[in-house]
C-alpha positions as CSV (number, residue, x, y, z in Angstrom):
1,M,91.7,114.9,87.3
2,W,88.3,113.1,87.2
3,L,85.6,115.1,89.2
4,V,81.9,115.5,89.5
5,A,80.6,119.0,90.3
6,D,77.3,119.0,92.2
7,E,74.6,121.3,91.4
8,S,75.7,123.8,94.0
9,C,79.0,124.3,92.6
10,D,79.4,127.4,90.7
11,F,79.4,126.5,86.7
12,S,82.1,129.0,86.2
13,V,84.3,126.6,88.0
14,V,83.1,123.5,85.8
15,T,84.0,125.8,82.8
16,G,87.5,126.8,84.1
17,L,88.3,123.1,85.2
18,R,87.3,121.6,81.5
19,A,89.4,124.4,79.9
20,A,92.3,123.3,82.0
21,G,91.9,119.5,80.8
22,H,90.1,117.9,83.6
23,D,87.3,115.8,83.2
24,V,84.1,117.1,84.9
25,V,80.7,115.6,85.1
26,A,78.2,118.4,86.0
27,I,75.2,117.1,88.1
28,C,73.1,119.8,86.5
29,E,73.9,118.3,82.9
30,K,73.6,114.6,83.8
31,M,71.2,114.1,86.5
32,S,69.6,117.4,87.6
33,G,67.8,117.1,91.0
34,A,69.5,114.2,92.1
35,S,69.8,113.6,95.9
36,D,73.0,114.2,97.8
37,E,73.3,110.3,98.4
38,A,72.8,109.5,94.5
39,V,75.6,112.4,93.8
40,I,78.2,110.7,96.2
41,A,77.5,107.4,95.1
42,L,78.1,108.5,91.4
43,A,81.4,110.1,92.3
44,S,82.4,107.0,94.3
45,S,81.5,104.6,91.7
46,E,83.4,106.5,89.2
47,K,86.4,107.2,91.2
48,R,86.0,111.1,90.9
49,L,86.5,113.7,93.4
50,L,83.2,115.5,94.4
51,L,83.3,119.3,94.1
52,T,80.6,120.8,95.9
53,E,79.5,123.9,98.0
54,D,76.8,122.0,100.1
55,K,77.9,121.3,103.8
56,D,75.5,118.1,103.9
57,F,78.0,116.3,102.1
58,G,80.3,116.5,105.4
59,Q,77.5,114.8,107.3
60,L,77.1,112.1,104.7
61,V,81.1,111.4,104.5
62,F,81.7,111.7,108.3
63,A,78.2,110.6,110.2
64,A,76.9,108.4,107.6
65,A,80.3,107.1,106.4
66,K,79.0,107.1,102.8
67,E,81.6,105.4,100.7
68,N,83.3,108.3,98.7
69,S,86.4,109.1,96.4
70,G,87.1,112.2,98.0
71,V,85.1,115.6,98.6
72,V,86.1,119.2,97.9
73,L,83.7,121.7,100.0
74,V,84.0,125.0,98.6
75,R,83.5,127.9,101.2
76,Y,83.9,131.4,99.4
77,P,81.7,134.2,100.3
78,T,80.3,136.3,97.3
79,T,83.1,139.1,97.9
80,V,85.8,136.9,96.8
81,R,84.1,134.8,94.3
82,S,86.5,136.3,91.3
83,T,89.4,134.0,92.5
84,L,87.4,130.8,92.8
85,T,88.0,129.1,89.6
86,T,92.0,129.7,89.9
87,D,92.2,128.7,93.5
88,V,90.4,125.3,92.9
89,L,92.9,125.0,89.8
90,K,95.8,125.6,92.1
91,L,94.4,123.4,94.7
92,L,94.3,120.5,92.1
93,D,97.8,121.3,90.6
94,D,99.3,121.7,94.4
95,R,97.5,118.6,95.9
96,G,96.6,116.4,93.0
97,Q,96.0,112.7,94.0
98,A,96.4,113.3,97.7
99,L,92.8,114.9,97.3
100,Y,91.2,111.5,96.7
101,G,90.2,109.7,100.0
102,S,90.2,112.9,101.7
103,F,87.7,115.5,102.6
104,T,88.8,119.1,101.7
105,V,87.7,122.5,102.7
106,I,88.8,125.3,100.3
107,Q,88.2,128.8,101.6
108,P,90.2,132.0,100.5
109,G,93.8,132.0,101.0
110,R,93.5,128.2,102.7
111,A,92.7,124.6,102.2
112,R,92.3,122.0,105.0
113,V,92.7,118.4,104.0
114,I,91.3,115.6,106.1
115,S,91.8,112.0,105.3
116,T,88.5,110.0,105.2
117,T,90.4,106.5,104.7
118,V,91.4,104.3,107.5
């Protein structure tokens, strides 16, 4: 899958995704300090899922109706971060293409997928 990892994203997830064969653009490598609007625009223009830990992207998708290819919002407390990369990989394997055009919240033991397309 093609993804953009926001600067808020744990870099160990980027490393794990790349090792599993996913194409990941890391904002910290490509355009460090970019605004949320620029990040979501990049992901949308390149048809990539946006992986983030920043809740502000929910505001951009739902309230501001920013065009997007799909967002995966990670909500993992520090006490269970050791499973984060494995859980994100499992989400991508299980849900795959259904994540495009959706806003997904992944938490320990669950994922909620909300369609953002009409």
